[in-house]
Structures are given as C-alpha cells and as structure tokens.
C-alpha positions in Angstrom: 0.1 -0.1 -0.1 1.5 3.6 -0.7 2.2 5.6 2.6 0.1 8.3 3.9 -0.7 11.5 2.6 2.2 14.3 2.9 0.2 17.2 3.0 2.8 20.0 4.3 5.5 17.9 2.0 7.6 17.7 5.0 8.8 14.1 4.7 6.7 10.6 6.0 7.3 10.3 9.7 7.6 6.5 10.6 6.2 6.2 14.2 7.5 3.8 16.8 6.9 1.6 19.5 9.2 0.7 22.6 8.2 -2.9 22.9 8.3 -5.9 25.9 8.9 -9.0 23.6 9.4 -11.0 26.6 12.7 -12.2 29.0 14.4 -13.6 25.3 14.3 -11.2 23.5 13.7 -7.7 26.0 12.8 -4.0 25.1 12.6 -4.1 20.6 11.4 -0.9 19.0 8.5 -1.3 16.6 6.9 0.4 13.5 3.9 2.3 15.4 0.5 1.4 14.0 -0.8 2.7 11.0 -4.3 3.8 12.5 -5.9 4.0 8.4 -5.6 2.4 5.2 -8.0 3.4 2.8 -8.7 1.7 -0.6 -9.8 3.8 -3.5 -8.7 1.6 -6.2 -10.1 -2.1 -7.2 -6.9 -4.2 -7.0 -5.8 -6.7 -5.1 -3.8 -5.5 -1.4 -1.8 -7.5 0.8 -1.7 -5.6 4.1 0.8 -5.3 6.6 1.5 -7.1 9.9 0.6 -3.3 11.6 -2.3 -2.2 9.9 -5.2 -1.9 12.4 -8.2 0.2 9.7 -8.9 -0.9 6.5 -11.4 1.5 4.9 -12.8 0.4 1.4 -14.3 2.7 -1.0 -14.3 1.3 -4.5 -16.8 0.7 -6.6 -14.9 -2.4 -8.2 -13.2 -5.8 -7.3 -11.6 -5.2 -4.3 -9.6 -8.5 -2.8 -7.7 -8.5 0.8 -4.8 -10.6 2.0 -4.7 -10.5 5.6 -0.9 -10.7 7.7 -0.1 -14.3 8.9 -0.5 -15.2 12.1 1.8 -17.9 11.9 4.8 -17.4 14.1 7.6 -17.2 11.7 10.3 -19.3 11.5 13.1 -16.6 12.2 13.4 -15.7 15.7 12.5 -12.7 17.6 15.2 -11.1 17.7 15.7 -10.7 13.5 12.2 -9.3 12.8 10.7 -8.8 15.7 7.5 -6.6 13.9 6.3 -10.4 12.5 5.5 -11.5 15.6 3.4 -8.4 17.5 0.0 -9.2 16.0 -2.7 -6.7 15.8 -6.8 -6.9 15.4 -7.5 -5.7 11.8 -11.2 -4.1 11.6 -11.8 -3.8 7.6 -15.1 -1.8 6.5 -16.9 -0.7 3.4 -17.2 3.1 4.1 -18.0 4.3 0.4 -21.6 1.6 0.3 -20.2 -0.1 -2.9 -19.9 -4.0 -1.0 -23.0 -5.2 -2.1 -22.6 -4.5 -6.3 -18.6 -5.1 -5.9 -18.0 -7.6 -2.6 -14.8 -6.7 -1.3 -13.0 -10.3 -0.7 -11.2 -10.7 2.6 -8.3 -13.7 2.2 -5.4 -15.4 4.8 -1.9 -15.2 3.9 -1.2 -18.7 2.7 -4.2 -22.4 2.8 -3.2 -23.4 5.8 -4.8 -20.3 8.0 -8.7 -20.0 8.3 -10.5 -16.4 8.9 -13.9 -17.3 11.1 -13.6 -21.2 10.1 -12.9 -20.0 6.4 -11.0 -20.3 3.4 -12.3 -16.7 2.7 -14.9 -13.8 3.2 -17.0 -11.3 1.8 -18.3 -7.8 3.2 -21.6 -8.1 0.5 -23.4 -5.6 2.4 -23.4 -1.8 2.1 -21.1 0.0 4.3 -20.6 -3.8 6.2 -17.4 -4.8 8.4 -15.0 -7.1 10.2 -13.6 -6.9 12.5 -11.0 -9.8 13.5 -8.3 -11.4 15.9 -4.8 -13.0 14.4 -5.5 -16.9 16.6 -1.7 -18.4 16.3 -3.0 -21.7 18.3 -6.2 -21.3 16.3 -4.1 -21.0 13.2 -6.6 -18.4 11.4 -8.6 -15.2 12.4 -11.5 -14.4 14.6 -13.8 -12.5 15.9 -12.5 -10.5 18.7 -13.5 -11.7 22.2 
C-alpha cells in the first residue's frame, strides 16, 4: 500500500513504539500501528502486520490479503515486527460492497478466517473486525 498522504510536504514520518517482547528478547522498537489504510482503487492488497483499520471506498473488485497469524521461522530478535499481532477492522465506507463484494483472504492456505478459506463483505457499509489467533491458525472474532 502506498504511504499516507504527506499534506505539508515535510516528509513522511515513521512512528516507533517500544514494546516488551518477553525475557528472551527484551525491549524492541517496532513500527507504530498504521491507524488507517484507505483503498480507493480496485485490486489486490496485502496488509502489513501492523495495519489496524482498512477503509474501502471503491466501485470495483477488491481483495484484501491479511497478514499471517503463524509464528515466523526467524527468531523475534531478527524481525520482531512479525511477532506483534494486532486486530484488524475492514469496513466498506463507500457503500459499494453490495454490487462489488470485498473479498478477504488469509495469508496462506494453512490459515483460515472464521474457519473459512475466505470471507466477503457483501452488504453496503458492512465490515468485519478480526483478531489473530496463532493457536487456531487463523482470524477469529475479537473477544
């Protein structure tokens, strides 16, 4: 996804959050959460691990690929951002999902979304809030 709009042309800043990753890794600086991603053009979008909200405003086919919920093969010291799992909310803010469903897919065939291979938003202004679950190897409803 492209970076957020830089209205003042002062450069796109990156926010970092100091996060405790447990006694074997310690404190790690991770990229701050992306509070908002807006999709306005049809296509397939793969979300970053720290995306939290996706707004879709597009009169065309949109496919969203969620980040993996499985633990990566590399240790947390090497790439700690892959271990920071956050919930994601995807919403049709344009009211186009009835005519152009929004397809949501997991990162791989080994993962599911609510126990399914993929889900769709088919109601205008509809949405889903999903929470990663490594034990269930997929995305579930937040509790």
